[in-house]
Structures are given as structure tokens and as C-alpha cells.
C-alpha positions as CSV (number, residue, x, y, z in Angstrom):
1,X,36.6,-13.3,-20.0
2,X,34.9,-15.7,-22.4
3,X,34.4,-14.4,-25.8
4,X,30.6,-14.7,-26.0
5,X,28.2,-13.4,-28.4
6,X,27.3,-10.4,-26.3
7,X,30.9,-9.6,-25.6
8,X,31.9,-9.7,-29.3
9,X,28.6,-7.7,-30.2
10,X,29.5,-5.0,-27.5
11,X,33.3,-4.9,-28.9
12,X,32.0,-4.7,-32.4
13,X,29.5,-1.9,-31.6
14,X,32.1,0.0,-29.6
15,X,34.6,-0.2,-32.5
16,X,32.0,1.0,-35.0
17,X,31.2,4.0,-32.7
18,X,34.9,4.9,-32.3
19,X,35.3,4.6,-35.9
20,X,32.2,6.9,-36.5
21,X,33.5,9.4,-34.3
22,X,37.0,9.5,-36.1
23,X,35.4,11.7,-38.7
24,X,36.9,15.2,-38.3
25,X,33.5,17.0,-38.7
26,X,31.8,14.6,-36.1
27,X,34.7,15.3,-33.8
28,X,34.4,18.9,-34.1
29,X,30.9,18.8,-33.6
30,X,31.1,16.8,-30.5
31,X,33.7,19.3,-29.0
32,X,31.5,22.3,-29.8
33,X,28.6,20.4,-28.2
34,X,30.8,20.0,-25.1
35,X,31.8,23.8,-25.2
36,X,28.1,24.8,-25.2
37,X,27.2,22.3,-22.5
38,X,29.7,23.9,-20.3
39,X,28.5,27.2,-20.8
40,X,24.9,26.0,-20.1
41,X,26.1,24.2,-17.0
42,X,27.7,27.8,-15.8
43,X,24.4,29.6,-16.3
44,X,22.5,26.8,-14.3
45,X,25.3,26.8,-11.5
46,X,25.2,30.7,-11.3
47,X,21.5,31.0,-11.0
48,X,21.0,28.1,-8.5
49,X,23.9,29.3,-6.5
50,X,22.7,33.0,-6.6
51,X,19.2,31.9,-5.6
52,X,20.4,30.6,-2.1
53,X,23.4,33.0,-1.3
54,X,24.1,30.7,1.7
55,X,26.4,28.2,0.0
56,X,28.5,30.5,-2.2
57,X,31.7,29.7,-0.9
58,X,31.2,26.0,-0.8
59,X,30.1,26.1,-4.4
60,X,33.0,28.1,-5.5
61,X,35.4,25.6,-3.8
62,X,33.6,22.9,-5.5
63,X,34.0,24.5,-8.9
64,X,37.4,25.3,-8.2
65,X,38.2,21.7,-7.5
66,X,36.4,20.4,-10.6
67,X,38.3,22.7,-12.9
68,X,41.7,21.9,-11.4
69,X,41.0,18.3,-11.4
70,X,39.9,18.4,-14.9
71,X,43.0,20.3,-15.9
72,X,45.0,17.7,-14.0
73,X,43.5,14.9,-15.9
74,X,43.7,16.5,-19.2
75,X,47.2,18.0,-19.2
76,X,49.1,15.5,-17.0
77,X,52.4,14.0,-18.9
78,X,52.1,10.7,-20.7
79,X,53.8,8.1,-18.4
80,X,55.1,6.4,-21.4
81,X,56.9,9.4,-22.6
82,X,54.9,9.7,-26.1
83,X,54.0,13.4,-26.9
84,X,51.0,12.7,-29.3
85,X,49.5,15.8,-30.3
86,X,46.0,14.0,-30.5
87,X,44.5,13.5,-27.1
88,X,41.5,11.1,-26.8
89,X,38.1,12.6,-27.7
90,X,36.6,12.0,-24.1
91,X,39.4,14.1,-22.6
92,X,39.2,16.6,-25.3
93,X,35.3,16.9,-24.7
94,X,35.9,17.0,-20.9
95,X,38.3,19.9,-21.4
96,X,35.9,21.9,-23.6
97,X,33.1,21.5,-20.9
98,X,35.6,22.9,-18.5
99,X,36.5,26.0,-20.8
100,X,32.7,26.6,-21.5
101,X,31.9,26.3,-17.7
102,X,34.8,29.0,-17.1
103,X,33.6,31.2,-20.0
104,X,30.0,31.1,-18.7
105,X,30.9,32.0,-15.3
106,X,32.9,35.0,-16.5
107,X,30.0,36.1,-18.8
108,X,27.6,35.9,-15.5
109,X,29.9,37.7,-13.6
110,X,30.1,40.5,-16.3
111,X,26.3,40.6,-16.3
112,X,25.9,41.0,-12.7
113,X,28.6,43.7,-12.5
114,X,27.1,45.9,-15.2
């Protein structure tokens, strides 16, 4: 691809954005936002799926596939053999959304059981 002004602008902006997110406090806040978003998503899924109880099995299968696919993407081995303790921010955020989703579904189940 040619190195046009637009391409160089986009690469500079993306580099600055990645550098902006390298701050540990900003990274932590983004991970917490992912966790809380997953919890909110669980509340939405539980109330919408509970309203029409005809699709409970299909929604449970969809959530199971979503959680397992996310776990496979996040925890698969590095093909280069590197065991870096630091994962990319997108994968960590995706994992936190998954954890928040599961936690929220457990909380909803406890609320319905009591």
C-alpha cells in the first residue's frame, strides 16, 4: 500500500492511542469497564430471555458457545512458543467481558432462586 497522508495519519493516531492505553491506570480502568459491561450484558440477556421463555435452550447454547469461543481465543497457546505474561489489551478486555457475563448470570440465577 502506498504511504499516503491518510495512511500516515491513521498509523500515527493508532500509535498514539496504543501509547495512551499503555498507562497502567488507564489499562486497569478499561479492564474494569469490560468487567462491568459483561455484568450489564448478563442482566440484559437474562431479562430478555426470561420474558419469552420459548428460546431458553437456544440462548443458553449461544451463550455457552460464546464463552467457550472466548476462552479458546484468550487461552490458546502462542504458536511461536513465547510465554509472555502480558496479553494484548483487546484479549484481556474480551476476557473480562466474559467473566462479567458469567458472574452476572450467576447473580441472576441466585436472585431467581431466592
